[in-house]
N, C-alpha and C positions, 0 to 999 in steps of 0.2 A: 656740772648741769647742763653741759652742752646736749647730751642725749636727750633730756628731758625737753629742752627747748625743741630739738628736732622732732621729737614725739608730738608735741604740741602744734608745731607747724604742719605736721602730716594730717593732723586731725582737722585744722581749720582750712586747709586747702580743698577745693572741691574735686571730684572725680576725675574731671577733664585734665585738671592740671597734673593729677597723679599719672594718668594715661600718657600724657604728654612727656613727662619724665621718663616714663617706661620706655617710650619709643626711642628718646634719646640714648638711654642706655643700651636699646637694642643695637643702635647703629655705632656705638662707642664701644670697642672691646676694652678700653681702660676703665670706663665707667662700670662696665659690667663686672671687673674684678673687684672694683671699690664697692659697688652695692652688695654684692655677695659676701664681702668681708663685714661690712656693717650690718647686714641681715644677720650673720652669725653672732656678732657681738651683742647685738639686740636680744637675740633669743637667749644667750647666755645670761644677761642682766635679769631677765624675766624670770628665768628659773631660779636665780638666786632670791629674787624678791619673793617668790610664792612661797620658798622654804621659810622665810623670816616672818611673814605675815600668817597669824593664826586665824581661825575660822571667825571668832568674835570680832576681831579688828575689821576684818573684811566686811562684816555686816554692819559695823558702825559707821563705815565710810563708804556707803555704797557709790556716791557720785565720782569720786576720785578713782575707785578701783573699776569701776565699770568703764571711765574713761580710760584708763590703762589697759582693760582688756579689749577694748575696741581697737586702740592702737596696736596692740600685738596682733591682733586678727588682721588688720590692713597690712602690717608688715609681712605676716605669714602669707597672706593672699597674693601679695605682690611677688613674693619668691616663687609661689605656685605658678603665677602666670610667666615668669620669667623662664622658669624650667620648662613649661609647656611650650614656650616659643622656640626654645632651644631643641626641644624633642620634635615639634612638629615642622620646624623650618630650618633644619641644621646647616643647610647651604646658605641661607639668608643671614643667620647669626654669626656663622663664620667664626666661632669660638678659636682662639689661638690654642687653648690648652682644653683637651675635653676632661669633664669630671667623672665619667663613666670609664672604667677599666676595661680593655679589651677582653680580658678574661672573663668578665661578668657578662658581657655581650655574648660571648660564645656559650657561656653556660645557660643563659636565658633562651637562646637559639635551640640549644640540645634538649632543655626542658620542654620548649615548644613542640619539638619533634617526638618526644615521648608521649606527650599529651594526645597527639595526632594518632599515633600508632595504637593507643588504647581505645580510641573512638568512643569515649565515655558519653559524649553527647547523644550519639547513635543508640547507645545501650539504654540510656534514660529515656530516650524519645519512643523506643519500641515499646519499653515496658509501660510508659505512660498512655500510650495509644493503644494497647490491648483491650480488645473488647470481648470480656467473658460473658456469655448469655447461657441461662438454664430455662427450659421449658418443660411443661408436663404435658405427655400426650396420652391419649387412650385411643386404640385401634385394634382392629381384629387382623390377626395374622395367621397364615397358613401353618399347618402342622403335617410334616412329612409322614407318608405311609410307609409300612414296611412292605417288603417282597417275602413272599412265603413260596418255596420251592417243594414240589412233591415228586418222588422218584416215579417213572412210569415206564414199564417194560413194554409197552405198546407203542412207543416212540423210539425213533434210531437214538443211539447214544449221542449226547451232547445237544440234541435238539431241543427247543423249547417252545412250549405252546401257552400262551395266556389264556386261562379260563376265566378269569376276573380283573378288570381293570382297576387299579388303585385310584381312591378318591382323597384329595387332602382333606385334613379335619381343620378346624378353626378354633383359636383361642384369642379371648379378650385381654388386651395387655394395657396395663397403666405403668408408665415408665417417666423417668427424669432423662432428659437429654442435655448434654453440656456441649456447648459451641465457643470456640475461640477464633475471632476475627472471621466468622461465617463458617468456620471448618469444624465439623463434628470431631469430638474429643472422646467422649464416653456416653454409656447410657446405664443408668441403674434401673432395675425392673422392680417395681413396688408391689406389683399383684399380677396374678395370672388366672383367668377364669375360663373353664373349658366351655365353648360353645358347641362344638360338633366333633365327634370322634372320627378319625381318618378311617377309610376302609382298605384293608390291605390287598395288596396285589397277588393274585394267585397264579403260579406257574408250573405247568407239568415239565418235568425235566426227563427226557428220554435216557434210558439205560441200555436199550437193546443193540447189542453189536451185530447180530444177524441183519436187522433192518439197516443199520448204518452201513454194513459192508456191501449190501446189494442196492443202497439207497432207494428204498421203498417204504410204503406206509400201509397200515392196514386199510383194506379195500383195492389196493392196485393189483396189478396183473402181474403173476409169475409164470414161470415155465418148469415143466419137468426135465430133468437132466437125463434121465432113463425111466424106460416104461416100470410104471409101478402100481401096487394095490394101495387104494385108499381104505384106511381102517374106520372102524365105527367109534373108536376111542384112541387115546394115546397109548394104551397098552398094546404092544406089538402082537399079543396073542388074540386080540379082539377081532370080531368078524371083519370080513372084507365087504366094502360097500361097492367098490367099482374099479376097474383097471384103466389106467390112463397112460397113453402112448407118449414115447420120447417126443419132446419139443411142444407137447400141447400145453397151451395158456389154461391157467386157472385163476380164481381170485382169491386172494388172501383175506380171510375173515377174521382170524384171531390169532394170538401168539401165547399159548398157555405157558410155554417155557422156551428156553434158546434151542431146545432139541426138536420140538413137534410144533406143527402149525396146523390151523384148521383152515380147509381151503374148500372152494366149490367149483365143481367141474360140471357145466351144463344142467345146473340145478341139483345136482348131487353133492351132499356135503359129508366130509369126513376129514380124518387126520392123516398127515404124512411127515416124515422125517424133513427137519429143514434142509438137511444135507443133500436132498435130492430136488431143490428148489434153486432156480436162478432168476436173474432179471435181465432186461434188455440192456441194462447199464453193465452189468458184470459180463454179459454174453451178447455183444451186439449181433452175432450171426444167427441168434436164436429166433429172430423175428422173421427171417425168410424161411427158415426151418419150420417155424410154427404155421405158417401160410400154407406151406405145401401139406403138412400134415393135417390141417384143418381141412383142405381139399379130399385127402385120401380118405378121412373119417365119413364122408359123405358117399364114398363108394360102396355101393352094395347093390344086389340084384334088383332091388326094389326101389332103386332111386329113381327120381322123377328125371325125365330125359327132355322134357320140354322147357329146361332151364340151362342156361350157359355153365359150363364146367368151373369157371372161375380163373382158367389158366391164361397166361399171357402169350404173346407171340414167341417170346423167347422160351416158354415151357413148350410149345408145340415144336419148335425147332428142336429142342433138346430130346423130347419124346422121339421124334421120326429121324433123327439123325444117327446112323450107325446101327439100324437094326439088321441083324444077321440074316434074317429070312427075306429082307427086302432086296433080292439079288438085283432086280432091274432099276432099284432106286426110284421106283414111281411114287411111293410115299414120302420118301425123303424129299423129292423135288417138288411136292403138291402139299406139304404141310401147312403152308399159308391159305391154301384154298379151304382146308377143314377150319381153320381159325377164322377166316372171313365168314363162312356160312353159319357159323355159331353166333357171330355178332350180328349179322343180318336177320336170321330167322328165330333167334332166341332159342336155340336148340343145342344140345350137347354134340359137340365136333367130336369128341373121343367115340362116342357111340356110332356116328356116322363112318368114322375111319375103321372101327371095327367090323361094321356089316360088310364095308369094302374088302377087308382084309379076308373074311370068312367066305365071302361069295366068289371071289377072284382067286383065291389060294395065293395071296400075297401078290397079285398082280401077274399071276402066271398062265391062267385061263385062256383059251383061244378067243373069247369075247373080249377079254380085257386087252388082249394085245392088238386084236384086230379092229375093234370097234371103240376103244377108248372108254369101254363101259366095264366099271369095277363091280357093278351090282347085279349085273345079269336083269338089269331093269328092262321091263316090257316082255321078257320071255315067258313062255309057257313050258309046262313039263314036256308036253308032246314034241315041241320044236324051239328048243331052248335057243339055239343059235340064230335061226331064221327069224325068230320073233323079237328077239332083243334090240334095243334101241342102239344107234351108232351116233357117237358125239365127235365133235371136232377136237377135243382135247379132253384130259381127264378132269380138268377143273369145271368144264361144262356139265359132264355126267354127275360130279359131286354136287353141284348148286341144284340140279334137276332134281335129285333124290331127295335132298334135304328139304326143298319146298313141298314136294309131294308129301312126305311123312308129317311135315308141320300142317298142311292144309286138311289131309285126310285121317291121319293115325294118332298124333299126339296131343290134339287140343279137341275139345268140344266144339258143337256147332257154335258160330257166333263169335268167337275168340278173333280179336284183331291180330293180324300177323303182316309180314313185311309188305311195304309198299301199300298199305291201307286197305289190303285184302282182308277178306274174313274167312275164318276156317269153316269148312264145311262139315268137318267131323263125321264123315261117310263111314269110316273104319274104326272109329274111336271106342276103345274099351277102357283104358287107362294110360297115363303117360310114362308106362314102365315097359321094361323088355317082355314081360309076360302079356301086358295088354297089346303091344304091337304084334308079338307073335301069333295071336289069335287069329289074325285076318291076313297078316303079311306074309308068312311063310306056311307051307304044309307040314313042315318037319316041327313037330311038337318040342323037339329038344333045341330048336333053334335059338331061343333066348339064352340057354346056358352056354352054347357055343360062342356066340356073340360076347356074352359077359366074360368068358375067358380071355378074350382078346382086349376087352377093356382094362381089366386087371394088369394084363402084361404092360399095356401102354400107360396107365397111371403109375405102375412101379418104376417105370423109367425116370420119374421124377427125383 
């Protein structure tokens, strides 16, 4: 019954005595061994007692059993405290013999390592913290428009021209949106109501290979490759409307097909084959050729002579250089003088040069050679040589005659001429060869003879 007595003594001792005894056990290794052995024996006795006592007996003896249970609790608690001290303060306890096997420690460590690798805590936390939100929205959304293409033979192949801009439509949308942690996940459309239909974009798509080849559009300028007739219709057997010279520019009006084009030439409209047309892009040199042709188109016996010819200084040089009849090279050496009077007096320089050629026989007359007078200016029929003017050089005579014709023959009275002077129009009939011939020369065929030289010089271009 010593064990019962020991149990009783534990119950009657206060808590401080128990802890003091535990402290002594902590500091004494032999006492630790003894205490652990007694705790094991006590635990064995209690287990046997519980097996021998039935439920009714326990109820009928509450005081004793209650006391017995408290004693076991204290003994068990003390054991837990001692083990806790051993675990928490292994160096201080300094057990001579460990009750935990090294293999078990290694297994626990290995188990802890596996738990760390699974990171179960993070998985739980992430799922626990997930914020899933749903919201209903009602809004208007844009509806894309479609683009419609129409083949257009009046446009270069591959070119696009927008004839109507597209306009977005509108739909009223009711939807449920889902967000997880603030991030959009999905949307479910509940209903869609049309607010405004979209307007399609309309585009003309060019199909003409002819226009694409020459890089032109309807309304642009094109040029004739060869002299050709303009037809009334696309039928080659139709009537001729006009003849157009090589390199002349025309306006492209229509393109009924790839073989024929409708063009306008100085107000005259008709049809020509597309094969006889070119552009400045396709034939860059055509622009200069056209300039010359346009000048030549104005050359006729009834042309106005109180206007510049439109020729450049280089044109004058080209015209007067290498003339076979200019044996003394008088005209070749004075081409710039003819150009200068044209600019100064607003007069046709080729007309003045043609008079000089006609009156001096290409500069071979005695008056031309002796008096530098290519025009016989001032001479009378009875005394041509004696009455003619003498000039210091040919350019002086050229300017004198040009000024005289401008002031008295080519312009009506009151016309402003060079240097602020006013034309007197004393012998003015018209600014043409025939008009000048009336009072300038006694030879009625003078205008035809002069025009012959004008054509010769112009054709040198």
